[in-house]
Every structure is written in C-alpha cells, then in structure tokens.
mmJSON file of the N, C-alpha and C atoms, coordinates in Angstrom:
{"data_MODEL":{"atom_site":{
"group_PDB":["ATOM","ATOM","ATOM","ATOM","ATOM","ATOM","ATOM","ATOM","ATOM","ATOM","ATOM","ATOM","ATOM","ATOM","ATOM","ATOM","ATOM","ATOM","ATOM","ATOM","ATOM","ATOM","ATOM","ATOM","ATOM","ATOM","ATOM","ATOM","ATOM","ATOM","ATOM","ATOM","ATOM","ATOM","ATOM","ATOM","ATOM","ATOM","ATOM","ATOM","ATOM","ATOM","ATOM","ATOM","ATOM","ATOM","ATOM","ATOM","ATOM","ATOM","ATOM","ATOM","ATOM","ATOM","ATOM","ATOM","ATOM","ATOM","ATOM","ATOM","ATOM","ATOM","ATOM","ATOM","ATOM","ATOM","ATOM","ATOM","ATOM","ATOM","ATOM","ATOM","ATOM","ATOM","ATOM","ATOM","ATOM","ATOM","ATOM","ATOM","ATOM","ATOM","ATOM","ATOM","ATOM","ATOM","ATOM","ATOM","ATOM","ATOM","ATOM","ATOM","ATOM","ATOM","ATOM","ATOM","ATOM","ATOM","ATOM","ATOM","ATOM","ATOM","ATOM","ATOM","ATOM","ATOM","ATOM","ATOM","ATOM","ATOM","ATOM","ATOM","ATOM","ATOM","ATOM","ATOM","ATOM","ATOM","ATOM","ATOM","ATOM","ATOM","ATOM","ATOM","ATOM","ATOM","ATOM","ATOM","ATOM","ATOM","ATOM","ATOM","ATOM","ATOM","ATOM","ATOM","ATOM","ATOM","ATOM","ATOM","ATOM","ATOM","ATOM","ATOM","ATOM","ATOM","ATOM","ATOM","ATOM","ATOM","ATOM","ATOM","ATOM","ATOM","ATOM","ATOM","ATOM","ATOM","ATOM","ATOM","ATOM","ATOM","ATOM","ATOM","ATOM","ATOM","ATOM","ATOM","ATOM","ATOM","ATOM","ATOM","ATOM","ATOM","ATOM","ATOM","ATOM","ATOM","ATOM","ATOM","ATOM","ATOM","ATOM","ATOM","ATOM","ATOM","ATOM","ATOM","ATOM","ATOM","ATOM","ATOM","ATOM","ATOM","ATOM","ATOM","ATOM","ATOM","ATOM","ATOM","ATOM","ATOM","ATOM","ATOM","ATOM","ATOM","ATOM","ATOM","ATOM","ATOM","ATOM","ATOM","ATOM","ATOM","ATOM","ATOM","ATOM","ATOM","ATOM","ATOM","ATOM","ATOM","ATOM","ATOM","ATOM","ATOM","ATOM","ATOM"],
"id":[1,2,3,4,5,6,7,8,9,10,11,12,13,14,15,16,17,18,19,20,21,22,23,24,25,26,27,28,29,30,31,32,33,34,35,36,37,38,39,40,41,42,43,44,45,46,47,48,49,50,51,52,53,54,55,56,57,58,59,60,61,62,63,64,65,66,67,68,69,70,71,72,73,74,75,76,77,78,79,80,81,82,83,84,85,86,87,88,89,90,91,92,93,94,95,96,97,98,99,100,101,102,103,104,105,106,107,108,109,110,111,112,113,114,115,116,117,118,119,120,121,122,123,124,125,126,127,128,129,130,131,132,133,134,135,136,137,138,139,140,141,142,143,144,145,146,147,148,149,150,151,152,153,154,155,156,157,158,159,160,161,162,163,164,165,166,167,168,169,170,171,172,173,174,175,176,177,178,179,180,181,182,183,184,185,186,187,188,189,190,191,192,193,194,195,196,197,198,199,200,201,202,203,204,205,206,207,208,209,210,211,212,213,214,215,216,217,218,219,220,221,222,223,224,225,226,227,228],
"type_symbol":["N","C","C","N","C","C","N","C","C","N","C","C","N","C","C","N","C","C","N","C","C","N","C","C","N","C","C","N","C","C","N","C","C","N","C","C","N","C","C","N","C","C","N","C","C","N","C","C","N","C","C","N","C","C","N","C","C","N","C","C","N","C","C","N","C","C","N","C","C","N","C","C","N","C","C","N","C","C","N","C","C","N","C","C","N","C","C","N","C","C","N","C","C","N","C","C","N","C","C","N","C","C","N","C","C","N","C","C","N","C","C","N","C","C","N","C","C","N","C","C","N","C","C","N","C","C","N","C","C","N","C","C","N","C","C","N","C","C","N","C","C","N","C","C","N","C","C","N","C","C","N","C","C","N","C","C","N","C","C","N","C","C","N","C","C","N","C","C","N","C","C","N","C","C","N","C","C","N","C","C","N","C","C","N","C","C","N","C","C","N","C","C","N","C","C","N","C","C","N","C","C","N","C","C","N","C","C","N","C","C","N","C","C","N","C","C","N","C","C","N","C","C","N","C","C","N","C","C"],
"label_atom_id":["N","CA","C","N","CA","C","N","CA","C","N","CA","C","N","CA","C","N","CA","C","N","CA","C","N","CA","C","N","CA","C","N","CA","C","N","CA","C","N","CA","C","N","CA","C","N","CA","C","N","CA","C","N","CA","C","N","CA","C","N","CA","C","N","CA","C","N","CA","C","N","CA","C","N","CA","C","N","CA","C","N","CA","C","N","CA","C","N","CA","C","N","CA","C","N","CA","C","N","CA","C","N","CA","C","N","CA","C","N","CA","C","N","CA","C","N","CA","C","N","CA","C","N","CA","C","N","CA","C","N","CA","C","N","CA","C","N","CA","C","N","CA","C","N","CA","C","N","CA","C","N","CA","C","N","CA","C","N","CA","C","N","CA","C","N","CA","C","N","CA","C","N","CA","C","N","CA","C","N","CA","C","N","CA","C","N","CA","C","N","CA","C","N","CA","C","N","CA","C","N","CA","C","N","CA","C","N","CA","C","N","CA","C","N","CA","C","N","CA","C","N","CA","C","N","CA","C","N","CA","C","N","CA","C","N","CA","C","N","CA","C","N","CA","C","N","CA","C","N","CA","C","N","CA","C","N","CA","C","N","CA","C","N","CA","C"],
"label_alt_id":[null,null,null,null,null,null,null,null,null,null,null,null,null,null,null,null,null,null,null,null,null,null,null,null,null,null,null,null,null,null,null,null,null,null,null,null,null,null,null,null,null,null,null,null,null,null,null,null,null,null,null,null,null,null,null,null,null,null,null,null,null,null,null,null,null,null,null,null,null,null,null,null,null,null,null,null,null,null,null,null,null,null,null,null,null,null,null,null,null,null,null,null,null,null,null,null,null,null,null,null,null,null,null,null,null,null,null,null,null,null,null,null,null,null,null,null,null,null,null,null,null,null,null,null,null,null,null,null,null,null,null,null,null,null,null,null,null,null,null,null,null,null,null,null,null,null,null,null,null,null,null,null,null,null,null,null,null,null,null,null,null,null,null,null,null,null,null,null,null,null,null,null,null,null,null,null,null,null,null,null,null,null,null,null,null,null,null,null,null,null,null,null,null,null,null,null,null,null,null,null,null,null,null,null,null,null,null,null,null,null,null,null,null,null,null,null,null,null,null,null,null,null,null,null,null,null,null,null],
"label_comp_id":["MET","MET","MET","TYR","TYR","TYR","LYS","LYS","LYS","GLN","GLN","GLN","GLN","GLN","GLN","LEU","LEU","LEU","LEU","LEU","LEU","GLU","GLU","GLU","SER","SER","SER","LYS","LYS","LYS","PRO","PRO","PRO","LEU","LEU","LEU","TYR","TYR","TYR","TYR","TYR","TYR","ASN","ASN","ASN","THR","THR","THR","ASN","ASN","ASN","GLU","GLU","GLU","VAL","VAL","VAL","CYS","CYS","CYS","SER","SER","SER","VAL","VAL","VAL","TRP","TRP","TRP","PHE","PHE","PHE","GLU","GLU","GLU","ALA","ALA","ALA","CYS","CYS","CYS","GLU","GLU","GLU","VAL","VAL","VAL","TRP","TRP","TRP","GLU","GLU","GLU","ILE","ILE","ILE","ARG","ARG","ARG","GLY","GLY","GLY","ALA","ALA","ALA","ASP","ASP","ASP","LEU","LEU","LEU","THR","THR","THR","LEU","LEU","LEU","SER","SER","SER","PRO","PRO","PRO","VAL","VAL","VAL","HIS","HIS","HIS","THR","THR","THR","ALA","ALA","ALA","ALA","ALA","ALA","ILE","ILE","ILE","GLY","GLY","GLY","ARG","ARG","ARG","VAL","VAL","VAL","HIS","HIS","HIS","GLU","GLU","GLU","ALA","ALA","ALA","ARG","ARG","ARG","GLY","GLY","GLY","ILE","ILE","ILE","SER","SER","SER","LEU","LEU","LEU","ARG","ARG","ARG","PHE","PHE","PHE","PRO","PRO","PRO","ARG","ARG","ARG","PHE","PHE","PHE","ILE","ILE","ILE","ASN","ASN","ASN","LEU","LEU","LEU","ARG","ARG","ARG","PRO","PRO","PRO","ASP","ASP","ASP","ARG","ARG","ARG","LYS","LYS","LYS","PRO","PRO","PRO","GLU","GLU","GLU","VAL","VAL","VAL","CYS","CYS","CYS","THR","THR","THR"],
"label_asym_id":["A","A","A","A","A","A","A","A","A","A","A","A","A","A","A","A","A","A","A","A","A","A","A","A","A","A","A","A","A","A","A","A","A","A","A","A","A","A","A","A","A","A","A","A","A","A","A","A","A","A","A","A","A","A","A","A","A","A","A","A","A","A","A","A","A","A","A","A","A","A","A","A","A","A","A","A","A","A","A","A","A","A","A","A","A","A","A","A","A","A","A","A","A","A","A","A","A","A","A","A","A","A","A","A","A","A","A","A","A","A","A","A","A","A","A","A","A","A","A","A","A","A","A","A","A","A","A","A","A","A","A","A","A","A","A","A","A","A","A","A","A","A","A","A","A","A","A","A","A","A","A","A","A","A","A","A","A","A","A","A","A","A","A","A","A","A","A","A","A","A","A","A","A","A","A","A","A","A","A","A","A","A","A","A","A","A","A","A","A","A","A","A","A","A","A","A","A","A","A","A","A","A","A","A","A","A","A","A","A","A","A","A","A","A","A","A","A","A","A","A","A","A","A","A","A","A","A","A"],
"label_entity_id":["1","1","1","1","1","1","1","1","1","1","1","1","1","1","1","1","1","1","1","1","1","1","1","1","1","1","1","1","1","1","1","1","1","1","1","1","1","1","1","1","1","1","1","1","1","1","1","1","1","1","1","1","1","1","1","1","1","1","1","1","1","1","1","1","1","1","1","1","1","1","1","1","1","1","1","1","1","1","1","1","1","1","1","1","1","1","1","1","1","1","1","1","1","1","1","1","1","1","1","1","1","1","1","1","1","1","1","1","1","1","1","1","1","1","1","1","1","1","1","1","1","1","1","1","1","1","1","1","1","1","1","1","1","1","1","1","1","1","1","1","1","1","1","1","1","1","1","1","1","1","1","1","1","1","1","1","1","1","1","1","1","1","1","1","1","1","1","1","1","1","1","1","1","1","1","1","1","1","1","1","1","1","1","1","1","1","1","1","1","1","1","1","1","1","1","1","1","1","1","1","1","1","1","1","1","1","1","1","1","1","1","1","1","1","1","1","1","1","1","1","1","1","1","1","1","1","1","1"],
"label_seq_id":[1,1,1,2,2,2,3,3,3,4,4,4,5,5,5,6,6,6,7,7,7,8,8,8,9,9,9,10,10,10,11,11,11,12,12,12,13,13,13,14,14,14,15,15,15,16,16,16,17,17,17,18,18,18,19,19,19,20,20,20,21,21,21,22,22,22,23,23,23,24,24,24,25,25,25,26,26,26,27,27,27,28,28,28,29,29,29,30,30,30,31,31,31,32,32,32,33,33,33,34,34,34,35,35,35,36,36,36,37,37,37,38,38,38,39,39,39,40,40,40,41,41,41,42,42,42,43,43,43,44,44,44,45,45,45,46,46,46,47,47,47,48,48,48,49,49,49,50,50,50,51,51,51,52,52,52,53,53,53,54,54,54,55,55,55,56,56,56,57,57,57,58,58,58,59,59,59,60,60,60,61,61,61,62,62,62,63,63,63,64,64,64,65,65,65,66,66,66,67,67,67,68,68,68,69,69,69,70,70,70,71,71,71,72,72,72,73,73,73,74,74,74,75,75,75,76,76,76],
"pdbx_PDB_ins_code":[null,null,null,null,null,null,null,null,null,null,null,null,null,null,null,null,null,null,null,null,null,null,null,null,null,null,null,null,null,null,null,null,null,null,null,null,null,null,null,null,null,null,null,null,null,null,null,null,null,null,null,null,null,null,null,null,null,null,null,null,null,null,null,null,null,null,null,null,null,null,null,null,null,null,null,null,null,null,null,null,null,null,null,null,null,null,null,null,null,null,null,null,null,null,null,null,null,null,null,null,null,null,null,null,null,null,null,null,null,null,null,null,null,null,null,null,null,null,null,null,null,null,null,null,null,null,null,null,null,null,null,null,null,null,null,null,null,null,null,null,null,null,null,null,null,null,null,null,null,null,null,null,null,null,null,null,null,null,null,null,null,null,null,null,null,null,null,null,null,null,null,null,null,null,null,null,null,null,null,null,null,null,null,null,null,null,null,null,null,null,null,null,null,null,null,null,null,null,null,null,null,null,null,null,null,null,null,null,null,null,null,null,null,null,null,null,null,null,null,null,null,null,null,null,null,null,null,null],
"Cartn_x":[123.116,121.973,120.711,120.285,119.178,117.753,117.009,115.456,114.776,113.77,112.8,111.878,111.794,110.702,109.531,108.309,107.158,106.678,106.245,105.752,104.28,103.571,102.1,101.814,102.576,102.411,103.774,103.67,104.876,105.588,106.907,107.815,107.844,107.67,107.828,109.123,110.292,111.261,111.323,110.527,110.221,109.668,110.606,110.031,109.547,108.403,107.536,106.121,105.532,104.223,103.471,104.181,103.697,102.791,101.648,100.718,100.836,101.326,101.821,100.876,100.647,99.748,100.789,102.094,103.13,104.357,104.896,105.974,107.184,108.373,109.384,110.377,111.025,112.193,113.331,114.15,115.401,116.393,116.795,117.762,118.812,118.835,120.07,120.163,121.436,121.977,122.051,121.43,121.531,122.252,123.101,123.583,122.698,122.186,121.451,121.781,121.405,121.917,120.235,120.433,119.001,119.418,118.557,118.689,118.634,117.857,117.905,117.315,117.208,116.629,115.514,114.329,113.236,112.541,111.916,110.908,109.788,109.552,108.338,107.415,106.179,105.214,105.125,105.562,105.363,106.62,107.747,109.073,109.609,110.013,110.591,111.919,112.769,114.278,114.673,115.536,115.915,114.708,113.59,112.47,112.69,112.491,112.834,114.194,114.948,116.214,116.326,115.183,115.271,113.99,113.004,111.499,110.79,110.206,109.66,108.634,107.917,107.016,107.133,108.333,108.686,110.047,109.97,111.276,112.004,113.093,113.659,113.511,113.358,113.206,114.093,114.427,115.286,114.361,114.749,114.024,114.539,113.744,114.394,115.24,115.266,116.17,116.627,117.812,118.151,119.213,119.033,119.835,121.126,122.33,123.723,124.393,124.154,125.272,124.409,124.651,124.336,125.503,125.358,126.411,126.535,127.128,127.242,128.157,128.862,129.823,128.84,127.848,127.21,125.887,125.39,124.355,123.117,121.971,120.871,120.784,121.244,121.288,121.992,123.181,124.16,123.996,123.017,122.792,121.475,121.451,120.094,119.583],
"Cartn_y":[96.483,95.462,96.36,95.817,96.39,96.186,97.162,97.28,96.487,95.521,94.918,95.681,95.539,96.337,95.603,95.72,95.211,95.866,94.977,95.738,95.405,96.231,96.016,95.037,94.588,93.608,93.025,91.895,91.268,92.162,92.464,93.27,92.612,93.454,92.821,91.927,92.153,91.358,90.044,89.847,88.608,87.662,86.487,85.564,84.32,84.236,83.187,83.277,81.821,81.827,81.744,81.718,81.727,83.066,82.471,83.797,83.787,84.887,85.186,86.343,86.223,87.463,88.513,88.095,89.387,89.113,90.138,90.184,91.121,90.64,91.473,91.977,93.211,93.454,92.864,92.195,91.533,92.701,92.373,93.339,92.635,91.118,90.553,89.113,88.715,87.637,86.482,85.171,84.147,83.293,82.327,81.184,80.014,79.303,78.091,76.822,75.639,74.421,73.497,72.604,71.72,70.187,69.406,67.953,67.303,68.044,67.448,68.585,68.355,69.064,68.196,68.672,68.301,68.906,68.323,68.805,69.569,70.819,71.482,72.175,71.936,72.55,74.074,74.583,75.888,76.846,76.39,76.964,76.943,77.999,77.837,78.034,77.713,77.634,76.449,76.89,75.703,75.065,75.838,75.212,74.749,73.533,73.269,72.66,72.596,72.055,70.389,70.398,68.76,68.437,69.104,68.862,69.753,69.895,70.795,71.815,71.332,72.044,72.283,71.602,72.007,72.574,73.225,73.83,73.006,73.664,72.56,73.541,72.84,73.475,72.771,73.387,72.954,72.264,70.934,70.488,70.658,70.794,71.16,72.124,73.473,74.508,74.822,75.133,75.457,76.796,77.686,78.798,78.424,78.812,78.488,79.797,80.957,82.028,83.334,84.485,85.763,86.123,86.605,87.054,88.471,89.246,90.861,91.179,90.261,90.526,90.653,90.272,89.97,90.881,91.365,92.135,91.329,91.507,90.65,90.661,91.813,91.952,91.016,90.508,89.768,88.33,87.862,86.458,86.069,84.619,83.779,83.082],
"Cartn_z":[121.166,121.122,120.314,119.496,118.603,119.499,118.935,119.681,118.577,119.068,118.331,117.73,116.43,115.698,115.133,115.555,115.173,113.759,112.863,111.585,111.604,110.798,110.681,109.699,108.669,107.76,107.134,106.65,105.837,104.998,105.194,104.215,102.862,101.803,100.412,100.218,100.741,100.815,101.221,102.062,102.839,101.857,101.326,100.382,101.017,101.476,102.325,102.0,102.039,101.879,103.3,104.346,105.663,105.784,106.862,107.185,108.696,108.723,110.435,111.001,112.158,112.905,113.419,113.579,113.9,112.871,112.524,111.818,112.468,112.465,112.913,112.007,112.177,111.487,111.82,110.982,111.053,111.703,112.791,113.436,114.178,114.397,114.768,114.02,113.997,113.379,114.486,114.308,115.319,114.603,115.154,114.814,115.355,114.328,114.717,114.342,115.071,114.526,114.462,113.648,113.758,113.594,113.963,113.888,112.397,111.531,110.165,109.169,107.982,107.015,106.619,106.075,105.507,104.722,103.772,102.778,103.412,102.913,103.517,102.42,102.713,101.681,101.954,103.031,103.559,103.266,103.481,103.406,101.89,101.369,100.099,99.935,100.762,100.691,99.809,98.68,97.854,97.122,97.018,96.011,94.714,94.269,92.704,92.874,93.773,93.68,94.232,95.33,95.532,95.148,95.243,95.004,94.041,93.085,92.282,92.916,94.102,94.707,96.295,96.714,98.079,98.423,99.431,99.966,101.053,101.647,102.684,103.937,105.169,106.524,107.494,108.474,109.637,110.83,110.983,112.188,113.211,114.338,115.675,115.874,115.365,115.505,116.682,117.073,118.504,118.354,119.099,119.166,119.675,119.118,119.483,119.841,119.089,119.419,118.72,119.341,118.734,118.002,116.614,115.716,115.489,116.485,116.331,115.037,114.739,113.477,112.2,112.057,110.956,110.869,109.77,109.475,108.907,109.23,108.681,107.14,106.534,105.148,104.345,104.904,104.344,104.705,105.558,105.801,105.135,105.332,104.741,105.908],
"occupancy":[1.0,1.0,1.0,1.0,1.0,1.0,1.0,1.0,1.0,1.0,1.0,1.0,1.0,1.0,1.0,1.0,1.0,1.0,1.0,1.0,1.0,1.0,1.0,1.0,1.0,1.0,1.0,1.0,1.0,1.0,1.0,1.0,1.0,1.0,1.0,1.0,1.0,1.0,1.0,1.0,1.0,1.0,1.0,1.0,1.0,1.0,1.0,1.0,1.0,1.0,1.0,1.0,1.0,1.0,1.0,1.0,1.0,1.0,1.0,1.0,1.0,1.0,1.0,1.0,1.0,1.0,1.0,1.0,1.0,1.0,1.0,1.0,1.0,1.0,1.0,1.0,1.0,1.0,1.0,1.0,1.0,1.0,1.0,1.0,1.0,1.0,1.0,1.0,1.0,1.0,1.0,1.0,1.0,1.0,1.0,1.0,1.0,1.0,1.0,1.0,1.0,1.0,1.0,1.0,1.0,1.0,1.0,1.0,1.0,1.0,1.0,1.0,1.0,1.0,1.0,1.0,1.0,1.0,1.0,1.0,1.0,1.0,1.0,1.0,1.0,1.0,1.0,1.0,1.0,1.0,1.0,1.0,1.0,1.0,1.0,1.0,1.0,1.0,1.0,1.0,1.0,1.0,1.0,1.0,1.0,1.0,1.0,1.0,1.0,1.0,1.0,1.0,1.0,1.0,1.0,1.0,1.0,1.0,1.0,1.0,1.0,1.0,1.0,1.0,1.0,1.0,1.0,1.0,1.0,1.0,1.0,1.0,1.0,1.0,1.0,1.0,1.0,1.0,1.0,1.0,1.0,1.0,1.0,1.0,1.0,1.0,1.0,1.0,1.0,1.0,1.0,1.0,1.0,1.0,1.0,1.0,1.0,1.0,1.0,1.0,1.0,1.0,1.0,1.0,1.0,1.0,1.0,1.0,1.0,1.0,1.0,1.0,1.0,1.0,1.0,1.0,1.0,1.0,1.0,1.0,1.0,1.0,1.0,1.0,1.0,1.0,1.0,1.0],
"B_iso_or_equiv":[0.0,0.0,0.0,0.0,0.0,0.0,0.0,0.0,0.0,0.0,0.0,0.0,0.0,0.0,0.0,0.0,0.0,0.0,0.0,0.0,0.0,0.0,0.0,0.0,0.0,0.0,0.0,0.0,0.0,0.0,0.0,0.0,0.0,0.0,0.0,0.0,0.0,0.0,0.0,0.0,0.0,0.0,0.0,0.0,0.0,0.0,0.0,0.0,0.0,0.0,0.0,0.0,0.0,0.0,0.0,0.0,0.0,0.0,0.0,0.0,0.0,0.0,0.0,0.0,0.0,0.0,0.0,0.0,0.0,0.0,0.0,0.0,0.0,0.0,0.0,0.0,0.0,0.0,0.0,0.0,0.0,0.0,0.0,0.0,0.0,0.0,0.0,0.0,0.0,0.0,0.0,0.0,0.0,0.0,0.0,0.0,0.0,0.0,0.0,0.0,0.0,0.0,0.0,0.0,0.0,0.0,0.0,0.0,0.0,0.0,0.0,0.0,0.0,0.0,0.0,0.0,0.0,0.0,0.0,0.0,0.0,0.0,0.0,0.0,0.0,0.0,0.0,0.0,0.0,0.0,0.0,0.0,0.0,0.0,0.0,0.0,0.0,0.0,0.0,0.0,0.0,0.0,0.0,0.0,0.0,0.0,0.0,0.0,0.0,0.0,0.0,0.0,0.0,0.0,0.0,0.0,0.0,0.0,0.0,0.0,0.0,0.0,0.0,0.0,0.0,0.0,0.0,0.0,0.0,0.0,0.0,0.0,0.0,0.0,0.0,0.0,0.0,0.0,0.0,0.0,0.0,0.0,0.0,0.0,0.0,0.0,0.0,0.0,0.0,0.0,0.0,0.0,0.0,0.0,0.0,0.0,0.0,0.0,0.0,0.0,0.0,0.0,0.0,0.0,0.0,0.0,0.0,0.0,0.0,0.0,0.0,0.0,0.0,0.0,0.0,0.0,0.0,0.0,0.0,0.0,0.0,0.0,0.0,0.0,0.0,0.0,0.0,0.0],
"pdbx_formal_charge":[null,null,null,null,null,null,null,null,null,null,null,null,null,null,null,null,null,null,null,null,null,null,null,null,null,null,null,null,null,null,null,null,null,null,null,null,null,null,null,null,null,null,null,null,null,null,null,null,null,null,null,null,null,null,null,null,null,null,null,null,null,null,null,null,null,null,null,null,null,null,null,null,null,null,null,null,null,null,null,null,null,null,null,null,null,null,null,null,null,null,null,null,null,null,null,null,null,null,null,null,null,null,null,null,null,null,null,null,null,null,null,null,null,null,null,null,null,null,null,null,null,null,null,null,null,null,null,null,null,null,null,null,null,null,null,null,null,null,null,null,null,null,null,null,null,null,null,null,null,null,null,null,null,null,null,null,null,null,null,null,null,null,null,null,null,null,null,null,null,null,null,null,null,null,null,null,null,null,null,null,null,null,null,null,null,null,null,null,null,null,null,null,null,null,null,null,null,null,null,null,null,null,null,null,null,null,null,null,null,null,null,null,null,null,null,null,null,null,null,null,null,null,null,null,null,null,null,null],
"auth_seq_id":[1,1,1,2,2,2,3,3,3,4,4,4,5,5,5,6,6,6,7,7,7,8,8,8,9,9,9,10,10,10,11,11,11,12,12,12,13,13,13,14,14,14,15,15,15,16,16,16,17,17,17,18,18,18,19,19,19,20,20,20,21,21,21,22,22,22,23,23,23,24,24,24,25,25,25,26,26,26,27,27,27,28,28,28,29,29,29,30,30,30,31,31,31,32,32,32,33,33,33,34,34,34,35,35,35,36,36,36,37,37,37,38,38,38,39,39,39,40,40,40,41,41,41,42,42,42,43,43,43,44,44,44,45,45,45,46,46,46,47,47,47,48,48,48,49,49,49,50,50,50,51,51,51,52,52,52,53,53,53,54,54,54,55,55,55,56,56,56,57,57,57,58,58,58,59,59,59,60,60,60,61,61,61,62,62,62,63,63,63,64,64,64,65,65,65,66,66,66,67,67,67,68,68,68,69,69,69,70,70,70,71,71,71,72,72,72,73,73,73,74,74,74,75,75,75,76,76,76],
"auth_comp_id":["MET","MET","MET","TYR","TYR","TYR","LYS","LYS","LYS","GLN","GLN","GLN","GLN","GLN","GLN","LEU","LEU","LEU","LEU","LEU","LEU","GLU","GLU","GLU","SER","SER","SER","LYS","LYS","LYS","PRO","PRO","PRO","LEU","LEU","LEU","TYR","TYR","TYR","TYR","TYR","TYR","ASN","ASN","ASN","THR","THR","THR","ASN","ASN","ASN","GLU","GLU","GLU","VAL","VAL","VAL","CYS","CYS","CYS","SER","SER","SER","VAL","VAL","VAL","TRP","TRP","TRP","PHE","PHE","PHE","GLU","GLU","GLU","ALA","ALA","ALA","CYS","CYS","CYS","GLU","GLU","GLU","VAL","VAL","VAL","TRP","TRP","TRP","GLU","GLU","GLU","ILE","ILE","ILE","ARG","ARG","ARG","GLY","GLY","GLY","ALA","ALA","ALA","ASP","ASP","ASP","LEU","LEU","LEU","THR","THR","THR","LEU","LEU","LEU","SER","SER","SER","PRO","PRO","PRO","VAL","VAL","VAL","HIS","HIS","HIS","THR","THR","THR","ALA","ALA","ALA","ALA","ALA","ALA","ILE","ILE","ILE","GLY","GLY","GLY","ARG","ARG","ARG","VAL","VAL","VAL","HIS","HIS","HIS","GLU","GLU","GLU","ALA","ALA","ALA","ARG","ARG","ARG","GLY","GLY","GLY","ILE","ILE","ILE","SER","SER","SER","LEU","LEU","LEU","ARG","ARG","ARG","PHE","PHE","PHE","PRO","PRO","PRO","ARG","ARG","ARG","PHE","PHE","PHE","ILE","ILE","ILE","ASN","ASN","ASN","LEU","LEU","LEU","ARG","ARG","ARG","PRO","PRO","PRO","ASP","ASP","ASP","ARG","ARG","ARG","LYS","LYS","LYS","PRO","PRO","PRO","GLU","GLU","GLU","VAL","VAL","VAL","CYS","CYS","CYS","THR","THR","THR"],
"auth_asym_id":["A","A","A","A","A","A","A","A","A","A","A","A","A","A","A","A","A","A","A","A","A","A","A","A","A","A","A","A","A","A","A","A","A","A","A","A","A","A","A","A","A","A","A","A","A","A","A","A","A","A","A","A","A","A","A","A","A","A","A","A","A","A","A","A","A","A","A","A","A","A","A","A","A","A","A","A","A","A","A","A","A","A","A","A","A","A","A","A","A","A","A","A","A","A","A","A","A","A","A","A","A","A","A","A","A","A","A","A","A","A","A","A","A","A","A","A","A","A","A","A","A","A","A","A","A","A","A","A","A","A","A","A","A","A","A","A","A","A","A","A","A","A","A","A","A","A","A","A","A","A","A","A","A","A","A","A","A","A","A","A","A","A","A","A","A","A","A","A","A","A","A","A","A","A","A","A","A","A","A","A","A","A","A","A","A","A","A","A","A","A","A","A","A","A","A","A","A","A","A","A","A","A","A","A","A","A","A","A","A","A","A","A","A","A","A","A","A","A","A","A","A","A","A","A","A","A","A","A"],
"auth_atom_id":["N","CA","C","N","CA","C","N","CA","C","N","CA","C","N","CA","C","N","CA","C","N","CA","C","N","CA","C","N","CA","C","N","CA","C","N","CA","C","N","CA","C","N","CA","C","N","CA","C","N","CA","C","N","CA","C","N","CA","C","N","CA","C","N","CA","C","N","CA","C","N","CA","C","N","CA","C","N","CA","C","N","CA","C","N","CA","C","N","CA","C","N","CA","C","N","CA","C","N","CA","C","N","CA","C","N","CA","C","N","CA","C","N","CA","C","N","CA","C","N","CA","C","N","CA","C","N","CA","C","N","CA","C","N","CA","C","N","CA","C","N","CA","C","N","CA","C","N","CA","C","N","CA","C","N","CA","C","N","CA","C","N","CA","C","N","CA","C","N","CA","C","N","CA","C","N","CA","C","N","CA","C","N","CA","C","N","CA","C","N","CA","C","N","CA","C","N","CA","C","N","CA","C","N","CA","C","N","CA","C","N","CA","C","N","CA","C","N","CA","C","N","CA","C","N","CA","C","N","CA","C","N","CA","C","N","CA","C","N","CA","C","N","CA","C","N","CA","C","N","CA","C","N","CA","C","N","CA","C","N","CA","C","N","CA","C"],
"pdbx_PDB_model_num":[1,1,1,1,1,1,1,1,1,1,1,1,1,1,1,1,1,1,1,1,1,1,1,1,1,1,1,1,1,1,1,1,1,1,1,1,1,1,1,1,1,1,1,1,1,1,1,1,1,1,1,1,1,1,1,1,1,1,1,1,1,1,1,1,1,1,1,1,1,1,1,1,1,1,1,1,1,1,1,1,1,1,1,1,1,1,1,1,1,1,1,1,1,1,1,1,1,1,1,1,1,1,1,1,1,1,1,1,1,1,1,1,1,1,1,1,1,1,1,1,1,1,1,1,1,1,1,1,1,1,1,1,1,1,1,1,1,1,1,1,1,1,1,1,1,1,1,1,1,1,1,1,1,1,1,1,1,1,1,1,1,1,1,1,1,1,1,1,1,1,1,1,1,1,1,1,1,1,1,1,1,1,1,1,1,1,1,1,1,1,1,1,1,1,1,1,1,1,1,1,1,1,1,1,1,1,1,1,1,1,1,1,1,1,1,1,1,1,1,1,1,1,1,1,1,1,1,1]
}}}
C-alpha cells in the first residue's frame, strides 16, 4: 500500500487547466466506471478529436477496484 503524498503545487507533467487547492502524487491505480462521457470546457482529454476547444470527461465516476498490478506511469 502506498502512502499519499501531498504536493505544494501542480506537477509540470499534469496536463490540465484545472486550478486546485490540493494536489496529490499519483501512487495508486483505480479502475473506475462512469455513466456517460460528456464534452468538458475544463478537462483536456481528447481535445480536438470531438470538439476543437473541449475535451471529454466522465459523468458520475464510480470506484470499482484497486489495481495493484498497474503503475500510475503506464495508465491514463
């Protein structure tokens, strides 16, 4: 089990326009499921593929399972 690591600022490798008061270091991989995909002006996943200025976000995400067999560096 990993210990959570609070960061003082957003890491440079985080590709997001979100402004958060707290950032965590990625230390676990979670399997999640959502009700639907929706266009998002904040999230940048797949930006330019469906809409030129919006990304895709997951609606109503739910935790399904912890994936100890995967490392955060190889997941999206």
